[in-house]
N, C-alpha and C positions, 0 to 999 in steps of 0.2 A: 617574637617577645612580647611579653604581657606590660599592662600600663597600670600604674597606680597614680592617684593624685595625692599631693602633700598640699592642705588646705591651711589657709590663716586668715584672719579678720582683721582689718586695720581699725587701731583705736582712735579716740580722739585726739590723742596725743602724737599719733603719726600722721595726721592730716596734714598735707602739703607737702611730704616726702617724696621723693620718686620712688619709681618701683624698683630701681636698680639698687638704691639704698635700702629698700624694705627687705629685698631679697638677701641683700648682703647681711643684713642684721640677722634675720630669722633662719636664714641656713647656714650662718656662720662661714660665709665666704668673703673673698675679696671682692671688690668692685670689679675687677677684672672679669673673676669667674662667673659674677652675677650676669655681667653683660653677656658672656658666653652662652647663659641659659636663654636668654632672651633672643639672641641671634640664631638660636635653635628653634624658635617660635613654640615653646613648650609651656608658656607662660600665660594664664588667663585671668582676666579681672572681670568679675560678674558675670562670666561666663564668655567673655570675647577675648579672641586672641590677641594680646599685645607684646609687642615688641619693641617699642620704643624705651629707651632707658630713662628719657626725662619724664615719663609719663606722671604726673601726681596724681596720689591718693587722696580720696576723702574718707572720713572716717566711716566706718561701717563696709568698705569695700571689700568684696571677697575675692583673695587672691588664691589661686590653684596653680600648681607646679605638675606638669606629667614627670612621673618618675619611671624611666624605662628599666624594667626589671629583665636581666638576661633569662634565656630559658633555662629550665631544668634539663641537665644533659640527658638526651635521649637519643635512641638509635634513629638514624636517618631513614626514613621510608618513603621514598617519592611516590608519588600517583602517577604511574606510567600510562598514558592514554593510548599510545602506540610504539610498537618497535619492531624493526625488521635489522637485516644486517647491514645497513647504511646509515640509519637514523633513528632518532628516538624523539617522542613528544611526550613532556611531561606537564603537570597542572603545578606550577610554580606557588608555592605560598606567598603571602604578603610579607614583607619583612626580610627578604631575602634577596641579595644582590644576585643578578644574572651570572656574572663573571667577575673575576678577582679573588681575593683572600678569603676563604671561608664561604665561598659562592655556591649556588646550585651547580654550576658548571663544575667547579673543582670537587665538590662532594660526589657528584654523579661519576666523575671520573675515577675516584678511588674504590667508590660501590661497586661499579660496573666493570671495574678494571679494563677502562678504556682510556689510555693516556692520550689520545689524539681527539677526544671529545670536545667539539668545541660550538658553542652557541651560533646558530645563524642568523639570529635577531635577538634585539634586546627588549626587555621589560623593566620598567622603573622597578626601585627597590619595593615600593609601597604597592606597586600593581600586582595583581594575582592572575593564575589562568595559564593558556596553553602557550608553551615555549617549545621550539624547535631546536634540536641540536642534531648535529652531524658526527658520525663515528669515524669519519677518516677525511683527509683533505679533498679527495675527488668528489666524495659526496657533498661536501659543503660547497665546493665550487659550483656544482649542479644546482644546488637549493639557493645559493645566494641569486643566481640567474635568473631562478623564478621569481624572487621578491623584485629583481631589478626590472623585469618584464610584466611587473603587475599581474602575476598569474597565482597569485596566493589570495585565499578570501580570508580577511580577518575582521571578526566580528566582536565588538566589545559592548560591555554593559557599563553604564555610569549611573551615578546619583548625582546631580547637579543642582547647584544652589537656585533656589527660585521657581516659579513656574514657567517652564519653557512653552513659547506659543507651538500650537500644533501644526500651525502652517509652516514652521521653518523645518524644511525637509534635507536641505544641504548646506554645507558652510564651504566658501571658495575664497580661500584668503592666503596669501602666500606665508610660508614659515621659514625662516632664515632666508629670503629672498629666493626661495624656491616654490614653485606652483603647488597648492596643495587642495584635497577634495576629500571633505567628510561628509557621508550620508547619515543621515538620523533619523530615529522613529520614536515618537513619544508613547512609551508605555504607560505611564501613569503620571499623574501630577497632584500635587498639593501647595497651598499657598508658600511654604517654605522650601521644597524640593520637588525635583521631577527625576523620574527612572527613565532612563533613555537607552535605545539600542543602536549602536553605530557601527558604521562600515567604513574604513578607510581605505581608499584606494590609492593613496599615497602613503609613504612611510616615513614622514619628517620626525625629526627627534619633538617629544612633546606634542605631536600634532593634535591629538584630542584634547590636551589640557589648554592648551594656546586658543584652539579653534572655540572651546567653549567660553573661555575668557573673552573672545572675541565677541561674542553674542550677549555678554555679561551674565552668564550662567555658569562660573566655573565649576568643576569637580569639586564636590563636598570633600572637605579635609586636606585639600591641596596648599600646602603650606608655601609654595612658591608663586603661585598664580591665583590662590583663592582671595587673598587680600579681604577687602571690606564688603564682599558680596555674600560671605558665609552667614547662615542664619544666627540672627543676635541671640545670645543667651545658650546657645546649644554646641558651641565649639568643643568643649572638654569632653562632649560626648561621642565624637566621631573619630573613631580610633586610627584612621589613616586616610589617604585619598581614596574615595570610593571608585575605584576603575578596576576591570575585571576583562580580561581577555577569554571570551567564552568560545568562539569557534575559530578553527585555525584549518581550513581545506586546501588541497591543492592535488594536481596530478603528479603522481612520484616521477621523477626525472629519469629513474634507473629501470623501472618495473612497467611504467605506464599504468598502474592502478590508482583509483581514486582513494585519496585519504582524507577522511573528514573526523575530527577530533573535538569533543565537546568537554569543555570542564564547568561544571555545574557553579553555581554561585556559592561561595564559601559562608560559612555561619555568620562571621561579623559583617558581611555585605547584606544578608537577608535580616539580619537585628537591625541594621540601619534602616533597611526599607520598612521595617514594622516601627520603627521609631517614629517616622514620618509619615506613617499610615499609606505607604504606598504599596503596589503589588508588581 
């Protein structure tokens, strides 16, 4: 999906009104619908993401609302990184669900004519990169076992808020009460953001996002965990959470062959690196 900004400037007569009231007036919405926009965290005041309905505006405040535009109808053309008789690895684009209605899984089932195709693991909607799917139940069972035995190498790239210290090489912190370990390497840093390479040895839900928040350097654009640590004045320029599954490697459980898939950094990720002068 593409994103556009609707922009407004608060007048002196609007000073002191709440953001919810301002949105309702300018977008011709009920207050309930204006609150829904705020809950989606797509509203910015002077470049900062604001979701508090009672936030009071001052004269001259610049208010921007991200308008999510549905993509033009196009033929679904997945980038296949590896495929054989039992499994397939694809480069999932950001903005697409792993499974469920109109998901990558569902579209691939139709396109590849594989009704039993099922994702072996999950990437968040806004996360791009390597995604492994099994073509039949027996293959899925064997691949799930590999993940459970921690025999799958998973390497991610992330752009994190702020300058991460170079001496932070790993994060050990429970996620949802379970032990979790993330190893990280600082690739580049500026005062506002850092480019990280991360290897997760456990696969807890939102592990990287929660671990980076734990060291006060959350993923840029992370609407759920990013909070107040995002760069001031630049949040509207970050299109999504900057997290990418770059490498997926494992020993094929049925053939014994080594499978190593690489998904190159997508254009929006590279553009964000450039915006923060990172390599």
